[in-house]
VEXVEX-616298 format. One line per field, with one value per atom (N, C-alpha, C, O): atom name; residue in three letters; x, z, y; chain. Coordinates in pm, 1 decimal, decimal comma. Each point is the difference from the previous one (the first is absolute). Layout:
N
atom c(CA/...)
res c(ALA/...)
X c(X/...)
Z c(Z/...)
Y c(Y/...)
chain c(A/...)
END
This chain:
113
atom c(N/CA/C/O/N/CA/C/O/N/CA/C/O/N/CA/C/O/N/CA/C/O/N/CA/C/O/N/CA/C/O/N/CA/C/O/N/CA/C/O/N/CA/C/O/N/CA/C/O/N/CA/C/O/N/CA/C/O/N/CA/C/O/N/CA/C/O/N/CA/C/O/N/CA/C/O/N/CA/C/O/N/CA/C/O/N/CA/C/O/N/CA/C/O/N/CA/C/O/N/CA/C/O/N/CA/C/O/N/CA/C/O/N/CA/C/O/N/CA/C/O/N/CA/C/O/N/CA/C/O/N/CA/C/O/N/CA/C/O/N/CA/C/O/N/CA/C/O/N/CA/C/O/N/CA/C/O/N/CA/C/O/N/CA/C/O/N/CA/C/O/N/CA/C/O/N/CA/C/O/N/CA/C/O/N/CA/C/O/N/CA/C/O/N/CA/C/O/N/CA/C/O/N/CA/C/O/N/CA/C/O/N/CA/C/O/N/CA/C/O/N/CA/C/O/N/CA/C/O/N/CA/C/O/N/CA/C/O/N/CA/C/O/N/CA/C/O/N/CA/C/O/N/CA/C/O/N/CA/C/O/N/CA/C/O/N/CA/C/O/N/CA/C/O/N/CA/C/O/N/CA/C/O/N/CA/C/O/N/CA/C/O/N/CA/C/O/N/CA/C/O/N/CA/C/O/N/CA/C/O/N/CA/C/O/N/CA/C/O/N/CA/C/O/N/CA/C/O/N/CA/C/O/N/CA/C/O/N/CA/C/O/N/CA/C/O/N/CA/C/O/N/CA/C/O/N/CA/C/O/N/CA/C/O/N/CA/C/O/N/CA/C/O/N/CA/C/O/N/CA/C/O/N/CA/C/O/N/CA/C/O/N/CA/C/O/N/CA/C/O/N/CA/C/O/N/CA/C/O/N/CA/C/O/N/CA/C/O/N/CA/C/O/N/CA/C/O/N/CA/C/O/N/CA/C/O/N/CA/C/O/N/CA/C/O/N/CA/C/O/N/CA/C/O/N/CA/C/O/N/CA/C/O/N/CA/C/O/N/CA/C/O/N/CA/C/O/N/CA/C/O/N/CA/C/O/N/CA/C/O/N/CA/C/O/N/CA/C/O/N/CA/C/O/N/CA/C/O)
res c(MET/MET/MET/MET/ASP/ASP/ASP/ASP/LEU/LEU/LEU/LEU/SER/SER/SER/SER/LEU/LEU/LEU/LEU/SER/SER/SER/SER/THR/THR/THR/THR/ARG/ARG/ARG/ARG/THR/THR/THR/THR/VAL/VAL/VAL/VAL/GLY/GLY/GLY/GLY/ASP/ASP/ASP/ASP/ARG/ARG/ARG/ARG/THR/THR/THR/THR/VAL/VAL/VAL/VAL/VAL/VAL/VAL/VAL/GLU/GLU/GLU/GLU/VAL/VAL/VAL/VAL/GLY/GLY/GLY/GLY/GLY/GLY/GLY/GLY/GLU/GLU/GLU/GLU/ILE/ILE/ILE/ILE/ASP/ASP/ASP/ASP/VAL/VAL/VAL/VAL/TYR/TYR/TYR/TYR/THR/THR/THR/THR/ALA/ALA/ALA/ALA/PRO/PRO/PRO/PRO/LYS/LYS/LYS/LYS/LEU/LEU/LEU/LEU/ARG/ARG/ARG/ARG/GLU/GLU/GLU/GLU/GLN/GLN/GLN/GLN/LEU/LEU/LEU/LEU/VAL/VAL/VAL/VAL/GLU/GLU/GLU/GLU/LEU/LEU/LEU/LEU/VAL/VAL/VAL/VAL/ASN/ASN/ASN/ASN/ASP/ASP/ASP/ASP/GLY/GLY/GLY/GLY/SER/SER/SER/SER/TYR/TYR/TYR/TYR/HIS/HIS/HIS/HIS/LEU/LEU/LEU/LEU/VAL/VAL/VAL/VAL/VAL/VAL/VAL/VAL/ASP/ASP/ASP/ASP/MET/MET/MET/MET/GLU/GLU/GLU/GLU/ARG/ARG/ARG/ARG/VAL/VAL/VAL/VAL/ASP/ASP/ASP/ASP/PHE/PHE/PHE/PHE/LEU/LEU/LEU/LEU/ASP/ASP/ASP/ASP/SER/SER/SER/SER/THR/THR/THR/THR/GLY/GLY/GLY/GLY/LEU/LEU/LEU/LEU/GLY/GLY/GLY/GLY/VAL/VAL/VAL/VAL/LEU/LEU/LEU/LEU/VAL/VAL/VAL/VAL/GLY/GLY/GLY/GLY/GLY/GLY/GLY/GLY/LEU/LEU/LEU/LEU/LYS/LYS/LYS/LYS/ARG/ARG/ARG/ARG/VAL/VAL/VAL/VAL/ARG/ARG/ARG/ARG/ALA/ALA/ALA/ALA/HIS/HIS/HIS/HIS/GLU/GLU/GLU/GLU/GLY/GLY/GLY/GLY/SER/SER/SER/SER/LEU/LEU/LEU/LEU/ARG/ARG/ARG/ARG/LEU/LEU/LEU/LEU/VAL/VAL/VAL/VAL/CYS/CYS/CYS/CYS/ASN/ASN/ASN/ASN/GLN/GLN/GLN/GLN/GLU/GLU/GLU/GLU/ARG/ARG/ARG/ARG/ILE/ILE/ILE/ILE/LEU/LEU/LEU/LEU/LYS/LYS/LYS/LYS/ILE/ILE/ILE/ILE/PHE/PHE/PHE/PHE/ARG/ARG/ARG/ARG/ILE/ILE/ILE/ILE/THR/THR/THR/THR/GLY/GLY/GLY/GLY/LEU/LEU/LEU/LEU/THR/THR/THR/THR/LYS/LYS/LYS/LYS/VAL/VAL/VAL/VAL/PHE/PHE/PHE/PHE/PRO/PRO/PRO/PRO/ILE/ILE/ILE/ILE/HIS/HIS/HIS/HIS/THR/THR/THR/THR/SER/SER/SER/SER/VAL/VAL/VAL/VAL/ASP/ASP/ASP/ASP/GLU/GLU/GLU/GLU/ALA/ALA/ALA/ALA/VAL/VAL/VAL/VAL/SER/SER/SER/SER/ALA/ALA/ALA/ALA/THR/THR/THR/THR/ASP/ASP/ASP/ASP)
X c(12566,4/89,2/130,7/41,9/19,8/133,1/86,5/-35,4/182,8/126,9/53,4/13,2/29,9/46,2/137,9/-0,3/142,4/97,2/86,6/-8,4/103,0/67,8/103,3/-7,9/141,8/127,3/49,7/-13,9/83,3/91,3/107,1/2,9/105,6/138,5/-25,1/-46,5/95,2/-9,8/136,0/28,7/59,5/154,2/34,3/-41,5/120,9/54,6/-93,0/38,1/-193,4/-91,8/-87,4/-26,2/-41,0/-105,0/-128,4/-16,5/-68,1/-124,3/-104,2/-13,4/-76,1/-89,9/-124,6/-25,3/-44,3/-124,1/-122,9/-2,5/-83,5/-47,9/-154,7/-12,2/-86,4/-144,1/-70,6/42,1/-180,9/-93,2/25,6/44,8/-71,4/5,8/130,2/36,2/29,8/88,0/-29,0/33,5/-108,8/-16,2/30,7/57,6/-94,5/39,8/-12,4/91,3/-157,5/-3,9/86,4/76,7/-68,0/105,8/138,4/84,2/-51,4/127,0/113,0/117,7/-147,3/118,2/20,7/105,4/-179,9/46,9/83,9/92,6/-109,0/93,1/120,3/111,8/-121,5/128,6/90,7/121,0/-189,0/68,9/63,8/114,4/-168,3/47,3/122,8/105,2/-116,7/108,0/111,1/109,9/-107,2/85,9/90,3/122,3/-207,6/58,2/83,2/113,5/-165,4/101,5/135,9/104,1/-127,5/128,1/103,1/117,6/-210,5/108,9/70,8/96,9/-182,0/48,8/112,3/55,0/-25,2/92,7/-72,1/72,3/-201,9/-45,7/-19,5/-108,5/199,5/7,2/-76,3/-28,7/0,0/-80,1/-112,8/-9,0/-87,3/-150,7/-87,5/9,7/-87,2/-114,3/-125,7/-19,6/-56,1/-142,6/-82,5/-5,4/-74,3/-98,5/-145,5/-60,2/19,6/-135,8/-122,5/-103,7/139,8/-129,8/-120,6/-111,4/134,5/-138,0/-49,1/-65,6/124,4/-43,6/-128,1/-40,6/-19,1/-176,2/-3,4/-96,1/178,4/-28,3/144,3/73,4/-23,2/151,5/-53,5/-80,8/116,4/-8,5/112,9/98,3/-91,0/145,6/84,7/122,7/-206,8/103,4/91,2/121,4/-214,4/71,2/143,2/105,8/-156,5/126,6/79,1/101,6/-103,8/91,6/83,2/121,0/-178,5/75,5/101,7/113,8/-168,4/52,8/141,7/110,7/-128,9/111,2/101,3/119,5/-166,2/103,1/55,8/121,7/-198,4/72,9/128,8/104,1/-138,2/92,8/138,7/115,7/-147,4/117,9/72,7/122,5/-167,8/63,8/110,5/121,5/-187,5/90,1/96,7/116,4/-161,9/94,0/107,1/95,5/-108,0/120,6/116,4/103,7/-122,7/47,4/56,6/52,0/-82,5/5,5/-72,0/34,1/-136,8/-110,9/-97,6/12,2/-130,8/-111,0/-143,9/-17,1/-80,9/-126,3/-77,9/-13,0/-46,3/-64,8/-141,2/-20,6/-77,5/-141,9/-41,4/61,7/-177,2/-94,2/-116,9/-70,1/20,6/-113,1/-85,7/2,7/-64,1/-114,8/-149,5/-82,7/61,0/-138,9/-4,4/81,3/-159,7/-25,9/-30,4/50,6/-123,4/-29,4/114,4/22,6/49,4/138,2/83,1/50,3/-16,3/81,3/-16,3/97,0/-210,7/-63,1/35,8/0,7/27,3/44,4/125,2/28,6/81,2/155,6/-32,0/71,7/-139,5/41,1/-65,6/63,5/-156,9/-62,8/124,9/36,7/6,6/103,8/140,1/92,8/-79,9/138,3/103,9/118,0/-196,1/108,6/26,9/80,2/-116,4/27,3/144,1/62,3/-12,5/137,8/106,1/121,6/-178,4/64,8/16,6/102,8/-195,4/-25,6/38,9/-13,0/67,0/-30,4/-88,8/19,4/-125,2/-117,7/-4,9/31,4/-65,6/3,7/-140,1/-90,8/91,5/-164,2/21,0/-91,5/187,5/29,7/96,0/85,1/-80,6/121,9/125,7/113,5/-148,3/136,8/78,7/122,7/-214,1/46,1/87,9/122,9/-205,2/77,2/145,3/100,8/-108,2/114,4/103,7/116,2/-155,7/115,6/63,7/108,3/-195,6/41,2/137,8/27,0/67,3/111,0/9,8/-58,1/125,4/-21,3/81,1/21,4)
Z c(9344,5/107,5/-46,0/-99,0/141,1/-41,9/67,2/75,6/-97,5/69,8/64,1/-68,1/203,8/64,3/47,7/56,0/-83,3/20,4/86,7/-20,7/129,9/56,9/21,8/-15,2/63,8/26,8/110,7/22,7/62,0/111,9/-1,6/-64,8/168,9/5,0/154,7/81,7/-67,6/116,5/8,2/-71,0/153,6/-20,8/-130,6/-81,0/41,9/-144,5/-125,6/-115,4/176,3/-95,3/-21,2/95,7/-218,6/-42,1/-4,1/-64,7/138,3/24,4/-90,4/6,8/-102,5/-80,3/51,9/16,7/5,2/86,7/-125,7/-72,3/64,9/-135,1/72,4/96,1/-161,0/51,7/-125,8/-92,2/81,5/-86,8/-74,6/59,3/-219,9/-62,1/-84,6/-35,9/6,6/-88,8/-107,4/-16,8/-95,4/-114,2/-124,1/1,6/-96,4/-158,7/-2,9/-71,2/112,5/9,2/85,8/-44,3/168,6/96,4/16,3/54,3/-100,6/-11,0/-78,8/29,8/-117,3/-58,6/92,7/-18,7/115,4/96,0/87,8/33,8/21,7/100,2/-93,8/47,4/-158,6/-79,5/-17,3/14,3/-53,9/-5,2/133,2/-10,4/135,7/130,5/13,3/36,7/-66,9/46,7/-99,1/52,1/-173,6/-92,7/19,0/-13,6/47,8/59,1/129,5/8,9/85,8/139,3/-29,6/65,3/-176,3/-21,3/-63,0/26,9/-124,6/-85,9/64,3/-40,1/180,4/102,5/92,2/85,5/-101,2/80,0/134,2/99,4/-80,0/74,3/-11,2/-47,1/84,2/-49,5/127,1/-31,2/133,4/121,8/11,8/50,1/-84,1/14,7/73,4/5,2/43,2/87,8/-79,2/-16,4/-27,8/-49,2/98,5/34,9/11,8/122,4/-79,8/-53,5/49,0/-59,2/90,9/-29,3/147,2/119,6/-45,6/29,0/-106,5/-27,7/-192,0/-69,7/36,3/-125,0/19,7/85,4/-204,3/27,2/-121,1/-7,2/-102,1/-107,9/-50,7/14,7/-74,7/-70,6/-112,4/22,1/-129,2/-102,5/-65,7/38,8/-168,7/-37,0/-54,3/-9,0/-28,2/-71,6/130,2/-5,1/140,8/93,2/52,8/40,9/-62,9/74,5/-102,1/50,3/-185,4/-132,7/51,6/-21,8/98,6/9,4/111,5/-7,5/125,8/112,0/-38,0/43,7/-112,4/-66,1/-75,3/28,5/-131,6/-55,1/97,8/4,0/68,2/123,4/92,1/35,6/-14,7/35,1/-99,9/41,9/-150,5/-106,9/4,4/-10,2/21,7/-16,0/135,2/-11,2/124,5/119,0/-2,9/14,9/-39,9/-12,9/-82,4/24,3/-147,5/-82,6/72,3/-62,6/172,7/45,3/172,9/84,2/-71,4/115,1/126,8/116,7/-181,0/89,7/38,0/-30,1/113,5/25,2/10,4/15,4/-22,3/4,3/78,5/-27,1/135,4/92,3/7,8/-14,9/42,3/-7,8/159,7/85,8/-61,5/130,3/-22,1/-52,6/90,4/-17,0/87,9/-32,9/121,5/53,1/-18,3/89,7/-214,6/-42,0/-43,8/-92,2/112,9/-54,9/-138,5/-77,1/48,7/-154,1/-93,2/-91,6/120,7/-66,2/7,0/-101,0/235,7/16,6/-72,7/-21,7/-11,6/-39,6/-169,6/-68,7/28,2/-160,8/-1,7/-101,5/185,2/9,6/35,9/-72,9/144,4/24,8/-139,6/-40,0/-12,0/-105,3/-130,1/-70,9/64,4/-133,1/42,4/-80,7/226,4/23,1/52,0/31,6/-32,5/-15,6/153,4/28,2/75,8/139,5/20,9/106,1/-240,4/2,6/-51,4/14,3/-69,5/-64,6/76,0/-4,8/62,0/97,8/127,1/36,8/51,8/140,1/49,8/-10,4/69,3/56,8/142,8/94,5/-77,7/174,9/39,9/-75,2/179,7/74,6/39,1/22,8/-19,6/43,4/-76,2/-56,9/44,8/-53,6/82,6/-47,0/181,5/101,1/-19,5/6,9/-35,1/-20,9/-118,1/2,5/-115,8/-126,7/2,8/-50,5/125,1/-3,0/81,5/-39,3/134,0/95,7/-57,4/39,6/-142,4/-51,6/-55,2/-48,9/52,6/-80,9/-103,9/-19,9/-55,9/-182,4/28,6/-88,5)
Y c(9933,9/78,1/41,8/-60,0/135,4/44,2/-68,7/-90,4/130,3/-51,6/102,0/101,6/-95,7/105,3/-63,0/-109,6/193,9/-13,3/91,6/121,0/-173,1/111,2/-85,8/-121,9/204,4/-51,1/60,8/120,2/-213,2/79,8/-104,3/-104,7/165,4/-80,0/-16,1/79,5/-216,0/-66,2/-56,6/-96,4/149,7/-58,1/-13,2/82,8/-186,9/-11,9/-43,8/-19,4/6,6/-47,0/90,9/72,9/-50,7/69,9/-80,4/-103,5/161,3/-54,6/50,4/122,2/-191,8/61,6/-54,0/-119,3/211,1/-64,3/22,2/99,7/-198,7/-2,7/-44,1/-75,9/136,8/7,6/7,3/69,8/-160,4/-20,4/-112,7/-98,2/91,2/-109,6/17,8/112,1/-220,0/-59,5/-51,9/-117,3/192,6/-103,9/78,1/108,7/-163,1/34,4/141,3/41,8/48,2/152,3/51,1/85,6/-118,9/81,1/-52,8/71,4/-201,1/-63,5/81,8/-20,1/100,5/72,7/109,8/60,9/-19,3/108,6/-41,1/73,7/-203,0/-69,1/-25,2/19,8/-56,1/-19,0/91,3/-17,5/144,3/106,8/42,5/44,3/-49,9/8,2/-77,5/52,3/-180,3/-77,2/11,7/-18,9/43,3/30,7/132,3/4,2/103,1/133,6/-25,4/46,9/-116,3/-26,1/-83,6/8,4/-89,4/-91,2/107,0/24,5/31,5/116,3/105,7/64,5/-55,1/112,5/-65,4/69,3/-187,7/-92,8/-34,2/6,5/-41,8/-61,2/-167,4/-33,9/-72,5/-111,3/-80,4/-115,6/144,0/-73,4/47,5/112,0/-168,4/65,8/-103,1/-122,6/197,5/-91,5/42,8/120,5/-200,5/49,6/-65,6/-117,9/247,8/-10,2/-34,9/93,1/-197,3/-49,8/-26,6/-59,4/117,4/-7,5/59,6/-43,7/152,1/84,9/-19,5/77,4/-200,1/-72,4/-67,2/-78,8/140,4/-116,0/-69,3/-76,6/78,5/-98,8/-14,1/97,7/-212,0/-13,5/-78,5/-90,2/115,7/-111,7/-11,3/63,1/-159,5/-28,9/101,6/-2,8/98,3/127,3/36,3/19,6/-13,6/59,1/-79,5/47,9/-213,5/-96,6/53,1/47,9/-34,1/52,7/96,5/-5,8/109,0/118,8/-13,9/46,3/-122,1/-44,4/-93,6/31,5/-124,5/-91,0/94,5/-8,7/106,5/68,8/106,5/18,1/46,9/51,4/-74,2/55,4/-170,8/-91,0/-28,2/1,8/-21,9/-47,9/150,9/-8,0/125,2/139,5/5,8/16,6/-32,5/11,8/-78,3/36,9/-186,6/-93,9/-10,7/-73,7/162,1/21,8/109,9/21,8/33,2/86,3/-54,1/73,2/-218,1/-49,4/51,5/19,2/-6,2/66,2/-107,1/-118,7/182,5/-81,9/50,9/121,0/-198,5/35,8/-85,3/-119,3/180,8/-76,7/69,3/120,5/-222,8/42,8/0,4/-63,2/145,6/0,6/-20,2/86,5/-214,0/-27,6/-101,5/-118,6/150,4/-84,2/-10,0/-16,6/28,8/-56,4/-95,4/-7,0/-120,9/-96,3/-4,6/-81,6/158,4/0,9/13,0/-79,1/185,4/24,3/-87,6/-49,2/8,9/-102,5/-135,0/-72,7/44,7/-124,4/-10,0/-102,1/237,2/6,7/-26,3/-63,5/89,1/-15,3/-153,4/-68,6/-1,1/-123,4/-85,7/-97,5/126,7/-72,3/15,3/-93,6/214,7/16,2/-57,0/-5,2/-42,5/-20,1/109,1/-14,5/124,7/120,2/-4,9/89,1/-157,4/19,4/-64,6/4,8/-74,9/-68,0/117,7/-12,0/115,1/118,6/138,0/67,5/-40,7/110,3/-31,2/-116,7/214,8/-29,4/109,0/121,1/-186,1/17,7/57,3/-72,3/186,1/14,2/46,9/35,4/-40,8/64,7/149,6/79,0/-59,0/171,4/72,5/-68,5/178,9/102,0/-27,4/-7,9/-6,4/-1,9/-122,9/-6,5/-102,6/-130,5/6,5/-5,7/19,3/35,3/69,6/-49,5/185,2/103,8/-110,0/-9,4/-58,2/-31,8/-145,6/-43,0/-28,2/-123,2/20,8/109,6/-210,3/-12,1/-59,9/-106,6/158,2/-62,7/-119,0/-82,9)
chain c(A/A/A/A/A/A/A/A/A/A/A/A/A/A/A/A/A/A/A/A/A/A/A/A/A/A/A/A/A/A/A/A/A/A/A/A/A/A/A/A/A/A/A/A/A/A/A/A/A/A/A/A/A/A/A/A/A/A/A/A/A/A/A/A/A/A/A/A/A/A/A/A/A/A/A/A/A/A/A/A/A/A/A/A/A/A/A/A/A/A/A/A/A/A/A/A/A/A/A/A/A/A/A/A/A/A/A/A/A/A/A/A/A/A/A/A/A/A/A/A/A/A/A/A/A/A/A/A/A/A/A/A/A/A/A/A/A/A/A/A/A/A/A/A/A/A/A/A/A/A/A/A/A/A/A/A/A/A/A/A/A/A/A/A/A/A/A/A/A/A/A/A/A/A/A/A/A/A/A/A/A/A/A/A/A/A/A/A/A/A/A/A/A/A/A/A/A/A/A/A/A/A/A/A/A/A/A/A/A/A/A/A/A/A/A/A/A/A/A/A/A/A/A/A/A/A/A/A/A/A/A/A/A/A/A/A/A/A/A/A/A/A/A/A/A/A/A/A/A/A/A/A/A/A/A/A/A/A/A/A/A/A/A/A/A/A/A/A/A/A/A/A/A/A/A/A/A/A/A/A/A/A/A/A/A/A/A/A/A/A/A/A/A/A/A/A/A/A/A/A/A/A/A/A/A/A/A/A/A/A/A/A/A/A/A/A/A/A/A/A/A/A/A/A/A/A/A/A/A/A/A/A/A/A/A/A/A/A/A/A/A/A/A/A/A/A/A/A/A/A/A/A/A/A/A/A/A/A/A/A/A/A/A/A/A/A/A/A/A/A/A/A/A/A/A/A/A/A/A/A/A/A/A/A/A/A/A/A/A/A/A/A/A/A/A/A/A/A/A/A/A/A/A/A/A/A/A/A/A/A/A/A/A/A/A/A/A/A/A/A/A/A/A/A/A/A/A/A/A/A/A/A/A/A/A/A/A/A/A/A/A/A/A/A/A/A/A/A/A/A/A/A)
END
C-alpha cells in the first residue's frame, strides 16, 4: 500500500493528512513533506493519522524528527489518532509522553501549547 499526503491550513496550524502505511518504504515521503513545511515557515503542525493503516519504527522516527525540527523554531507537532492499534505503538514506546495525541483535528487545532 502507498502513502497519501495532503496539507491544509486551519487557523495558525498546518494539518498534514496521512493515509495508508508509514513504513520503511513510505516514511521518506512523509519526512520530505515535514521538512518542506518547516523550511517554508510552518512551525505548528498537526499530523492527522486517522487514515493510517500501519506504522513501524521508521515512521515513528520520522515523527520524532519532525518534532525536533518544529521545536527548534519554538513550534509544535500534534498527532490526531483514534485507532487503538496505532495508539498502542505510541504507548508501548513511551511516545505518548512526547507527543500530544488528540482524537480529532478540531481538538488538536484548538489545543493550547
